[in-house]
MIMI-391351 format. One line per field, with one value per residue (C-alpha): residue number from 0; residue in three letters; x, y, z. Coordinates in Angstrom, 1 decimal. Example, Ala and Ser with C-alpha at 12.3 -4.5 7.8 and 13.67 -1.06 7.14 Angstrom:
<recs>
nr = c(0, 1)
rest = c(ALA, SER)
x = c(12.3, 13.7)
y = c(-4.5, -1.1)
z = c(7.8, 7.1)
</recs>
This chain:
<recs>
nr = c(0, 1, 2, 3, 4, 5, 6, 7, 8, 9, 10, 11, 12, 13, 14, 15, 16, 17, 18, 19, 20, 21, 22, 23, 24, 25, 26, 27, 28, 29, 30, 31, 32, 33, 34, 35, 36, 37, 38, 39, 40, 41, 42, 43, 44, 45, 46, 47, 48, 49, 50, 51, 52, 53, 54, 55, 56, 57, 58, 59, 60, 61, 62, 63, 64, 65, 66, 67, 68, 69, 70, 71, 72, 73, 74, 75, 76, 77, 78, 79, 80, 81, 82, 83, 84, 85, 86, 87, 88, 89, 90, 91, 92, 93, 94, 95, 96, 97, 98, 99, 100, 101, 102, 103, 104, 105, 106, 107, 108, 109, 110, 111, 112, 113, 114, 115, 116, 117, 118, 119, 120, 121, 122, 123, 124, 125, 126, 127, 128, 129, 130, 131, 132, 133, 134, 135, 136, 137, 138, 139, 140, 141, 142, 143, 144, 145, 146, 147, 148, 149, 150, 151, 152, 153, 154, 155, 156, 157, 158, 159, 160, 161, 162, 163, 164, 165, 166, 167, 168, 169, 170, 171, 172, 173, 174, 175, 176, 177, 178, 179, 180, 181, 182, 183, 184, 185, 186, 187, 188, 189, 190, 191, 192, 193, 194, 195, 196, 197, 198, 199, 200, 201, 202, 203, 204, 205, 206, 207, 208, 209, 210, 211, 212, 213, 214, 215, 216, 217, 218, 219, 220, 221, 222, 223, 224, 225, 226, 227, 228, 229, 230, 231, 232, 233, 234, 235, 236, 237, 238, 239, 240, 241, 242, 243, 244, 245, 246, 247, 248, 249, 250, 251, 252, 253, 254, 255, 256, 257, 258, 259, 260, 261, 262, 263, 264, 265, 266, 267, 268, 269, 270, 271, 272, 273, 274, 275, 276, 277, 278, 279, 280, 281, 282, 283, 284, 285, 286, 287, 288, 289, 290, 291, 292, 293, 294, 295, 296, 297, 298, 299, 300, 301, 302, 303, 304, 305, 306, 307, 308, 309, 310, 311, 312, 313, 314, 315, 316, 317, 318, 319, 320, 321, 322, 323, 324, 325, 326, 327, 328, 329, 330, 331, 332, 333, 334, 335, 336, 337, 338, 339, 340, 341)
rest = c(MET, THR, SER, THR, ARG, PHE, LEU, ARG, VAL, LEU, ILE, LEU, ALA, LEU, GLY, VAL, VAL, VAL, PHE, ALA, VAL, PRO, LEU, ARG, ALA, GLN, SER, GLY, LYS, VAL, ARG, ILE, ILE, GLN, THR, ASN, ALA, ALA, GLY, ASP, ASN, VAL, HIS, ILE, ILE, ASP, PRO, THR, THR, ASN, VAL, VAL, VAL, ASP, VAL, ILE, MET, GLY, ILE, PRO, MET, PRO, HIS, GLY, VAL, THR, SER, HIS, PRO, ASP, GLY, SER, ALA, PHE, TYR, PHE, SER, ASN, GLU, VAL, ASP, HIS, THR, LEU, ASP, VAL, VAL, PRO, THR, ALA, THR, LEU, ARG, VAL, SER, ALA, GLN, ILE, PRO, LEU, THR, GLY, ARG, PRO, ASN, ASN, ILE, SER, ILE, THR, PRO, ASP, GLY, ARG, LYS, VAL, TYR, VAL, ALA, ILE, THR, GLY, GLY, ASP, ALA, PHE, VAL, ASP, VAL, ILE, ASP, THR, ARG, GLU, GLN, ARG, ARG, VAL, GLY, ARG, ILE, PRO, THR, LEU, GLY, GLY, VAL, HIS, ASN, VAL, TYR, VAL, THR, PRO, ASP, GLY, GLU, TYR, VAL, VAL, ALA, GLY, MET, ILE, GLY, ALA, ARG, THR, LEU, THR, VAL, ILE, ASP, THR, ASP, THR, ASP, ARG, PRO, GLU, TRP, SER, LEU, HIS, PHE, ASP, GLY, GLY, VAL, ARG, PRO, MET, ALA, PHE, GLU, ARG, ASN, PRO, ASP, GLY, SER, THR, ARG, ARG, ILE, PHE, VAL, GLN, ILE, SER, ASN, TYR, HIS, GLY, PHE, TYR, VAL, VAL, ASP, PHE, GLU, LYS, ARG, VAL, VAL, VAL, GLN, LYS, VAL, ALA, MET, PRO, GLU, LEU, PRO, LEU, SER, GLN, VAL, ASP, ASN, ASP, GLY, LEU, GLN, GLY, SER, PRO, GLY, HIS, GLY, LEU, ALA, VAL, SER, PRO, ASP, GLY, ARG, GLN, LEU, TRP, SER, THR, SER, LYS, PRO, ASN, SER, HIS, VAL, TYR, ALA, TRP, SER, LEU, PRO, ASP, LEU, GLU, TYR, LEU, GLY, GLY, VAL, PRO, VAL, GLY, HIS, HIS, PRO, ASP, TRP, LEU, THR, MET, THR, PRO, ASP, SER, ARG, TYR, LEU, TYR, SER, ALA, ASN, ALA, GLY, SER, ASN, ASP, VAL, SER, VAL, ILE, ASP, THR, GLN, ALA, MET, ALA, GLU, VAL, ALA, ARG, ILE, PRO, VAL, GLY, GLN, VAL, PRO, LYS, ARG, ASN, HIS, THR, ALA, VAL, ILE, ARG)
x = c(-0.1, 1.3, 2.0, -0.9, -3.4, -2.4, -3.2, -6.6, -7.4, -6.4, -8.5, -11.4, -11.1, -10.9, -14.1, -15.9, -15.6, -16.4, -19.7, -20.5, -20.8, -24.2, -24.4, -24.0, -20.9, -19.1, -16.0, -16.7, -20.0, -21.9, -23.7, -26.0, -24.9, -27.7, -27.1, -29.7, -29.5, -31.1, -29.8, -26.4, -26.5, -25.8, -28.0, -26.2, -28.5, -27.8, -29.1, -29.5, -32.4, -33.0, -32.4, -30.9, -27.6, -25.2, -25.7, -22.9, -23.3, -21.7, -21.7, -24.1, -25.7, -23.9, -23.9, -21.7, -20.7, -18.2, -16.0, -12.4, -12.3, -10.6, -13.5, -11.5, -13.2, -16.4, -16.1, -18.6, -18.6, -19.8, -21.6, -21.6, -17.8, -16.7, -14.6, -14.5, -15.1, -13.1, -14.8, -12.9, -15.5, -13.7, -15.1, -17.7, -16.6, -15.0, -11.4, -10.2, -12.0, -9.9, -10.3, -12.0, -11.7, -15.5, -18.9, -18.8, -21.6, -20.9, -17.7, -16.0, -13.0, -10.7, -10.6, -7.1, -8.5, -5.8, -7.8, -11.0, -12.3, -15.0, -17.2, -17.1, -20.3, -19.7, -17.3, -15.0, -15.4, -13.3, -13.1, -10.8, -8.4, -7.8, -5.0, -6.5, -3.1, -2.1, -5.6, -5.1, -6.2, -3.3, -5.0, -7.7, -9.2, -10.9, -14.1, -16.5, -18.8, -19.8, -19.7, -22.7, -21.7, -18.5, -18.2, -15.0, -15.6, -15.7, -12.3, -10.6, -9.2, -11.5, -13.4, -16.5, -17.5, -21.5, -22.2, -25.8, -25.2, -22.7, -24.6, -21.6, -20.0, -16.4, -14.0, -10.8, -7.9, -7.1, -3.7, -2.9, -6.0, -6.2, -9.6, -9.7, -13.0, -16.4, -19.8, -22.5, -26.2, -29.6, -30.1, -28.0, -26.4, -27.6, -26.9, -25.1, -24.5, -21.9, -22.3, -18.8, -17.5, -16.4, -12.8, -14.3, -13.9, -16.7, -19.1, -22.0, -23.1, -26.7, -27.2, -30.1, -30.7, -32.8, -36.5, -36.3, -38.4, -36.0, -32.3, -29.8, -27.5, -23.8, -21.6, -18.4, -15.9, -17.9, -18.7, -22.1, -25.5, -27.2, -30.4, -33.0, -35.4, -38.1, -39.9, -43.7, -46.2, -48.8, -52.2, -52.0, -54.1, -51.1, -48.2, -46.4, -44.5, -44.0, -40.3, -38.5, -35.9, -35.5, -34.6, -38.1, -35.5, -32.5, -30.8, -29.4, -28.0, -26.3, -26.7, -23.1, -23.8, -24.5, -27.8, -30.2, -30.3, -32.3, -34.1, -36.1, -38.9, -39.9, -43.2, -44.2, -42.9, -41.4, -38.3, -38.0, -36.1, -34.4, -32.6, -28.8, -27.6, -31.0, -32.6, -35.8, -38.3, -38.9, -41.4, -41.7, -42.3, -43.8, -41.6, -41.8, -42.3, -39.9, -37.2, -33.8, -31.0, -30.0, -27.5, -27.5, -26.4, -23.5, -25.2, -27.6, -30.6, -31.8, -32.1, -32.1, -34.2, -33.7, -37.2, -36.3, -40.0, -40.9, -37.8, -37.5, -35.6, -37.3, -36.0, -36.6, -36.3, -35.2, -36.2, -39.6, -39.9, -41.5, -40.9, -40.2, -39.4, -39.4, -36.8, -37.1, -34.1, -33.4, -34.7, -34.5, -32.5, -30.7, -27.2, -26.4, -23.7, -23.1, -19.9, -18.3, -16.6, -13.8)
y = c(0.2, 3.6, 6.1, 8.2, 5.3, 4.5, 8.1, 7.7, 4.4, 6.3, 9.2, 6.9, 5.2, 8.2, 9.3, 6.6, 7.1, 10.7, 9.7, 7.1, 9.6, 11.8, 15.0, 16.9, 15.6, 16.3, 18.2, 21.0, 22.6, 20.8, 22.9, 22.1, 24.2, 24.7, 26.0, 28.3, 27.4, 30.3, 32.8, 34.1, 33.2, 29.7, 29.2, 27.8, 25.9, 24.9, 21.3, 21.8, 24.4, 24.2, 27.8, 29.7, 31.1, 32.5, 33.2, 33.5, 36.0, 36.6, 33.2, 33.3, 29.9, 27.8, 24.4, 22.0, 22.3, 20.6, 21.5, 20.8, 17.9, 20.2, 22.7, 25.7, 26.2, 25.6, 25.0, 26.2, 25.7, 28.8, 28.3, 31.9, 32.8, 29.1, 28.9, 27.1, 29.6, 29.3, 30.4, 30.3, 29.5, 32.2, 34.8, 33.3, 35.5, 34.3, 34.7, 33.0, 32.2, 29.4, 29.4, 26.2, 24.3, 25.2, 25.5, 23.5, 21.1, 19.1, 18.9, 16.5, 16.4, 13.9, 12.6, 14.4, 17.5, 17.8, 17.6, 18.9, 17.2, 19.5, 18.1, 20.3, 20.4, 22.8, 22.9, 20.1, 16.9, 17.1, 16.4, 19.2, 18.5, 21.3, 21.8, 23.2, 24.0, 25.8, 27.0, 26.2, 24.0, 21.1, 18.8, 17.6, 14.3, 13.7, 11.9, 10.7, 13.5, 16.3, 15.4, 16.3, 14.8, 13.5, 11.6, 10.7, 7.1, 7.1, 5.5, 8.3, 5.6, 6.7, 9.6, 8.6, 10.7, 10.4, 11.7, 12.4, 12.6, 10.0, 7.8, 6.6, 6.1, 6.3, 5.3, 7.3, 6.4, 9.4, 8.7, 8.7, 10.6, 8.4, 6.6, 2.8, 1.6, 2.9, 1.4, 2.4, 2.6, 3.0, 6.7, 9.7, 9.2, 11.0, 11.2, 8.3, 7.2, 4.5, 1.5, 0.2, -3.0, -3.5, -2.6, 0.8, -0.2, 0.4, -2.2, -0.8, 2.4, 3.4, 5.3, 7.4, 7.0, 9.8, 9.1, 5.9, 6.5, 4.8, 3.6, 1.0, -1.1, -1.4, -4.2, -2.3, -5.2, -7.1, -3.8, -4.5, -3.5, -6.3, -4.9, -2.3, -0.5, 1.1, 3.9, 3.7, 5.0, 7.4, 7.9, 10.2, 12.9, 13.4, 13.3, 16.4, 15.5, 19.4, 20.3, 16.9, 18.1, 14.1, 13.1, 12.0, 10.8, 13.4, 12.9, 9.8, 9.4, 6.6, 7.3, 7.6, 4.7, 2.5, 1.2, 3.1, 4.6, 7.6, 8.7, 11.9, 11.6, 14.7, 13.9, 12.3, 15.1, 12.4, 10.9, 7.1, 4.8, 1.3, -0.6, -1.7, -4.2, -5.9, -2.9, -4.0, -0.8, 1.1, 3.8, 7.2, 10.7, 13.7, 16.6, 20.1, 20.4, 18.8, 17.1, 17.6, 16.9, 15.0, 15.3, 13.7, 14.6, 12.7, 10.5, 9.6, 10.8, 13.8, 13.7, 17.4, 17.6, 20.5, 21.1, 23.2, 23.8, 25.5, 27.1, 25.3, 22.5, 19.4, 18.0, 14.2, 12.4, 9.2, 7.3, 8.5, 8.6, 12.1, 15.5, 17.6, 20.8, 23.0, 25.9, 28.7, 29.3, 31.1, 30.4, 26.9, 25.2, 22.1, 20.9, 20.4, 19.4, 18.5, 20.2, 20.1, 23.3, 22.6)
z = c(-0.2, -1.1, 1.8, -0.1, 0.0, 3.7, 4.6, 2.9, 4.7, 8.0, 7.4, 6.4, 9.7, 11.5, 9.8, 10.7, 14.4, 14.0, 12.3, 15.1, 17.8, 18.4, 16.6, 19.9, 20.4, 17.4, 17.9, 15.6, 14.4, 11.8, 8.9, 6.1, 3.2, 0.6, -3.1, -4.7, -8.6, -9.6, -7.4, -6.4, -2.7, -0.6, 2.6, 5.7, 8.1, 11.8, 12.2, 15.8, 15.5, 11.7, 11.2, 8.4, 10.6, 7.5, 3.7, 1.4, -1.3, -4.8, -6.2, -9.5, -10.1, -7.6, -8.8, -6.8, -3.3, -0.9, 2.0, 3.2, 5.5, 7.9, 8.1, 6.7, 3.6, 1.3, -2.4, -4.9, -8.7, -10.2, -13.7, -14.7, -14.2, -15.1, -11.6, -8.5, -6.0, -2.4, 0.7, 4.1, 6.9, 9.1, 6.6, 4.5, 1.6, -1.8, -1.4, -4.9, -8.2, -9.8, -13.8, -15.0, -18.6, -19.5, -17.4, -14.2, -12.9, -9.6, -7.8, -5.1, -2.8, -1.5, 2.0, 2.3, 1.1, -1.7, -4.6, -5.8, -8.7, -11.1, -13.4, -16.9, -18.8, -21.1, -23.9, -24.2, -22.1, -19.0, -15.2, -13.8, -11.3, -8.6, -5.9, -3.3, -1.5, -4.6, -5.6, -9.4, -11.7, -12.0, -14.5, -16.7, -17.4, -20.9, -20.9, -23.3, -22.7, -20.9, -17.2, -14.9, -11.7, -9.9, -6.8, -4.6, -3.4, 0.5, 0.4, -1.7, -4.2, -7.2, -8.5, -10.5, -13.4, -14.5, -18.2, -19.5, -23.1, -23.4, -21.0, -19.2, -15.7, -15.8, -12.9, -12.2, -10.2, -7.9, -7.6, -11.2, -12.4, -15.3, -16.2, -15.0, -16.5, -18.0, -17.9, -20.6, -19.7, -21.5, -20.2, -19.3, -15.8, -13.0, -9.2, -7.4, -4.0, -2.7, -0.4, 1.5, 2.2, 5.7, 4.9, 3.5, -0.4, -2.8, -2.9, -4.8, -6.7, -6.7, -9.8, -11.0, -14.8, -17.2, -17.5, -15.0, -11.6, -9.4, -9.4, -10.8, -8.7, -9.8, -8.6, -8.2, -8.5, -11.2, -13.0, -14.2, -13.3, -11.0, -9.9, -10.8, -8.1, -9.0, -6.9, -5.6, -8.0, -6.7, -8.1, -11.3, -9.5, -6.9, -9.4, -10.9, -14.0, -15.1, -15.2, -14.6, -17.1, -17.8, -14.2, -12.1, -9.2, -8.9, -5.5, -3.3, -0.2, 1.7, 5.2, 7.2, 9.3, 6.1, 6.9, 4.7, 1.2, 0.6, -2.8, -3.9, -6.4, -8.3, -9.4, -6.3, -4.0, -1.5, -0.5, -0.2, 2.1, 1.6, 4.0, 3.5, 2.5, 1.5, -0.1, 1.5, 1.1, 4.3, 3.2, 2.3, 3.5, 1.4, 1.1, -0.6, -4.4, -6.5, -4.3, -5.9, -3.5, -0.3, 2.7, 6.1, 9.4, 10.7, 13.1, 10.3, 12.1, 9.8, 6.0, 4.5, 0.8, -1.3, -3.0, -5.9, -6.8, -3.2, -2.7, 0.9, 2.4, 4.2, 7.6, 7.8, 11.0, 9.5, 12.7, 12.8, 9.1, 8.9, 8.2, 11.4, 9.7, 6.5, 5.9, 3.5, 1.6, -1.8, -5.6, -6.9, -4.1, -5.5, -4.5, -0.7, 1.7, 4.9, 6.6, 9.9, 10.9, 13.7)
</recs>
């Protein structure tokens, strides 16, 4: 095992310990970072009170969001300026704008905080690689088409790029920044979530596909789709199919404790849950209009659903299977992220 991979395994092990303790016992402040796709601001929610406690201004059309593992900075992909915007948590103001290859979509960071990967959907097809210490682009990884979402696997070994037009998922080694393998689908690749093996490596990828009201299950080692899971269907009178943008399901989350998988349903205005690893259906919870992205608190107790159609965020108690709060935010909230600020 290389020293880099050993460090990632160590960070992963430490992360599991942090996530196993109750929310109030965290060594830092937990915050839910909510972007607003049709605005120029980002709302910050305190999950202990479910109140917006800060607003970051000056990031037009923020798409992706992540945070440095040490809690020092937030990162946002800026669709207007084609930059990765850096926001120190101490000031909550943009301190740097890192130029990108083209129009960005989602982003993801390595567990050691050294690299941010940026999905480039406009112009040429690339995943941009950003060095967070040098605050500059240090590489770009060619792909088969414009990239919508990128995710660093929980163990930090790979970054997975999903393409809508190319209908492809590509797995890239984070040591070499070179593609390892690809898997082609019958529709565009949308959000993903990852299930871990006991040693922290990736076991399965759950993938939402364009125009499918559910998700596909990919065996990571075998590199094949092994199952398709459909979401419940409601009576037509309770369904809203307007503005789906080809993605009836757009938001997945595996709970930090690895026991649940959650998915959004835009037409049903619900979120649904399955147990892991057996994928037994647990039930659904009605939320705001057109839920579009999910994040969870580190203790796995609360799920936050960004409701793009009603400009608010639903808070779901994952044990009671009920919405316990709804928080007004900005215009068309989509990607959200859970950060720990130490």
